[in-house]
N, C-alpha and C positions, 0 to 999 in steps of 0.2 A: 061703768069707768065714770069718776067725777070730774067734772069741767073745771072744778078748784083742788089745786094740791093739798097732800096732806098737810095738816096745820095750817091752811088758809092762805089769803092773798098777804103777801110779804111786801114791805115799803118802807122806804126810809127818807128823811130829809137831812142833808148837811147843815150844820148848824155853824155859822161862821164866826161866833163868839164864844168866850169862854172856856176854850180846847175842849169843845165837845164834840167836834167831827162830825161824824155820820151817827145819826140817831135812827137805830132801825126798829121795827116793831111787824105785828103781823095780826091777824084776824082781832080787829076790834081795840089792840091797847096804841098808846099815843104815842107817836113819833114825832121828835121835837121837843120843844119847851114852851111853858106859859109864865107869865108873871113877872119874865127877865127883860123883855124887850128885847130879844136877840133877834138877829133877822137869819135866814134862810137863802140858800143861794141853788140847791140842785135838790132833784128828787128822783127815786128809784122805784121798780115796782115789779113783781111778779109773781108768779103762782098759778096761772093761766092755762088750760088746756086747749085753749082756741086763740086765735090772733087777736091782742089786745096792743094798743099803742096810747102815749100819752105827750104832750108838748107843755110847756112850762113859760109862762109869760112873767118877765124879770123888768126892772127898771135899770136905765141907763147910769153909770157911775157919776155923772153928773149932777148937779144939785137940782135939774130939773126933772130927772127921774123919767125920763122918756120912756115908754114902755115896748117892750118887743116881743112876740111870741117866735120862740125859737122852732127848731125843726122837730118832728114827729118821731118819737123813739120808740123802738118795739118794747114790749113789757117781758122783759126776760131776766135772769138773775145776772148777766154780764154786762148790762145796759144801764145808763142813766144819762140824764140831762142836768147841765150846769151852765149858770149863768157867769161863770168866772168872776165871781164878787159882786154881781150885781143880785140886789135884792129880788126874791122869788114873791109874787104877788098872788100868781094864779095856776092851776093845773087844769086843762083839758084833755077828754078822755074820748078815744074811738075805738070801735069795734069793727076791723073791714070787713068782718063775716057775720056781723050782728052776733047778740048774745043769745046762747041756747035757751031754749024757752024755758028748761027746768032750770034755769041758773038766776040768782040774783044777788047784784053787788050793793052795799050801801056804803057812802062816806061822809066826814064831815071835818071841817077846820076851824083851827083857831087862828083869829086874824087880828092884827093890831088895832086897839080902840073897840071893836066891834065884840071881841071875844069870842065864843064857842059860836058859829053859825050853825041853824038848824040841819041836821042830817039829811041827805036827799038818796034817793036811787040814783045810781051811777047806769047813765044810759050814753049811748052814740051824743057828742056834743056837750055833755054834763061838763060845767067848771064849777070848781072850787075854787074859793077864794073869792077876791074881787078884782075889777079891771078898771081902769080910769081913775083910780083912788089913790093909787101909790103907797096902799098899807101892806104891811107885812104879812106874808102867811108864815105862822111859826109853829104850826103843830098840825099834825092829822092824824084822822083813823079811817080805815076802810074794814070792811068784814064782807065776806062773799059765801056763796053756798050754792050747792045743786044737789037736787033729788030733796029729801027731806031736810037739808039744811039749807035750804032757799027759803024759809019761814020766815017772814019779815019780822015777826016777834023776837024770833029765836035771834038774828042778825041784830036788832035793835038792843037785846039783852046784850049781845058780844060787846057792842059799842058802850052801853052804860056800865059795865064792869070793866072796860079796860079805862073808861074816863074815873072809875072809881079807886082803880089802882093808882091812875096818877095823880089823883087830888091827895092820897093817902101819904107819898111821898116815896112810893116802892118805885124801886129803879128795876128794870128789867133788861135781859141780855137774850137775844135769840143765837140759839146753837145750831148746829145742824144734827139730822138726825132725830128732827120734831125735838127738841130739847128746848128747854128754856132755863135762865138762872133769874134767881130772885134777890134783891138785895131788900129786907122788910124791916122797918123801923119798930122799936119795941111797942110790944101790945096791939099791933096790927095784924089784923087779920085779911087775906086776898083768897079769891075764887082763880083757881086754875081754870080758866075759862075753855082752853082748847080740850079738856076731857070730856066736855059736853058734848062733842062732836067726835068722841074717839070710838071706833068700831067697837061693838060690844062681841062678846065671846071667848072669855079667857085671856085679855088684854093684858100686859104686863105693865106695871107702872112701878118706875124706880125713881124715889126720893132719895138726895143725897145732901146731907148738911155739912156745911162748911163753916159753922161756927160765927162769931165766937162762943152764941148761946144754941142750946139745942132748939130744934123746931117742933111743933106740934102739927099734926096731920090730922084729917078727919074726911070723912067722904057724906053725901045726901044723895038718896036715890041709891044707893049701893048698900042695903043693910045685909044682917046675917041671911046666910043661904043665897044671897047675889053675890057678896064678895068676900074673900079672904084677907086677914090682915090689915083691915081696913083704917085703922086708928092707931095715932100714940106718938110717944117723943122719940125723935131721934136726934141722937147726941151728935156734937160735932165730930169729923172725921167718919161717919156712920153713914149707912144707907140702909132703906127700907124698902123692899118689893112686895106688890099687892097686886091682885088682879080684877081687872073689871069684868065680872061674868054676868051682869043683868043684860037683859035684851034690850031694854027700853035705853031710848037714847038720852035723858036727862039723869047724866052721871054726873055728880061735881065731887071736886076735890079741892080742901079748901086747907092753906098754910097758915099759921097762925104762930105770930111771935111774941107767945104770953110769958116767955121766960127772960126777954130782952131781945133786943136786936140782933137779927142774923143774916147769913148768908146760906141760900140753897141751890140746888140744880133738881129739875124735875125731865125725867127722860118717858118716853110715850114708847114702848115696844122695846125691842131686844137693844142693849147699848151697845152700841158699834163705835160710838165717838172716838176719833183720834185722840191720844193723850188722857182719857180717861182710865186711871188704872185704881181700882176700888180694892187692890191688896194690903193697905196698908192707912191708918187714919190720915198720915201726914200727906200722903199722893193725892189723897181726898181732898183735902183742905186747900192745897196749894192750888189743885185744880179750880175750884172754886173762886178762890181767890184771885186767879190770871184772868175770871170773866169780868172783872171790875177794873 
């Protein structure tokens, strides 16, 4: 049994400006914003099969921005910690029973003035962000794995891919059922990094295109004899399903908006997500449109 949930560690920051609200991400993707000077005031995290906790440091609402550490919060999908409008500066992590020996977690944050700080291994007592400097914590990345996926190079690649997607202006939205929606600018190509860790052996992947333009997808490390129907254009309102049949771990799937900007959704495994109805192009387009 993996110590990290399928789809990786999930986390989010509440952005207080620009009507952003919760910015959620997982497994190396960027939560929050950069280059806008927007503050965050809350954090949440889940995806662990062992006890994990976090607490946040926030600044007072007065001009002096007196820092305060809030109470520890259990890392699960029903919890979050909020400063109630006070600026989030730092996040500290702890693991009451320790981190399993076959598990590794990396994380990094974007901080006001400093930009992206070097990613570090998250352990008991690790603090991401700054303390005593009243600097906004604006964005965060976390990647975790156990067993073969605990390899540091693999996790650092997940962080690098997430940052690349963020820099290209791609917008991502997490969905249940190990799914994700993408809004891809014209002519940009993104790696669906989650598929690298997807279990091998006849696993179905479904890609749905919401338009307004077709999306082209292709695979790397899943050549003929390893995969079925593993490249091609998907027209708006349509889906394509293919299988990862390779026993190797390094299978990658790319989405390319070579026909112009487009929205799409990717599902890992059986498509059982509530509200998704592939019976007509209109229903597919409407479902993906609502993700954004």
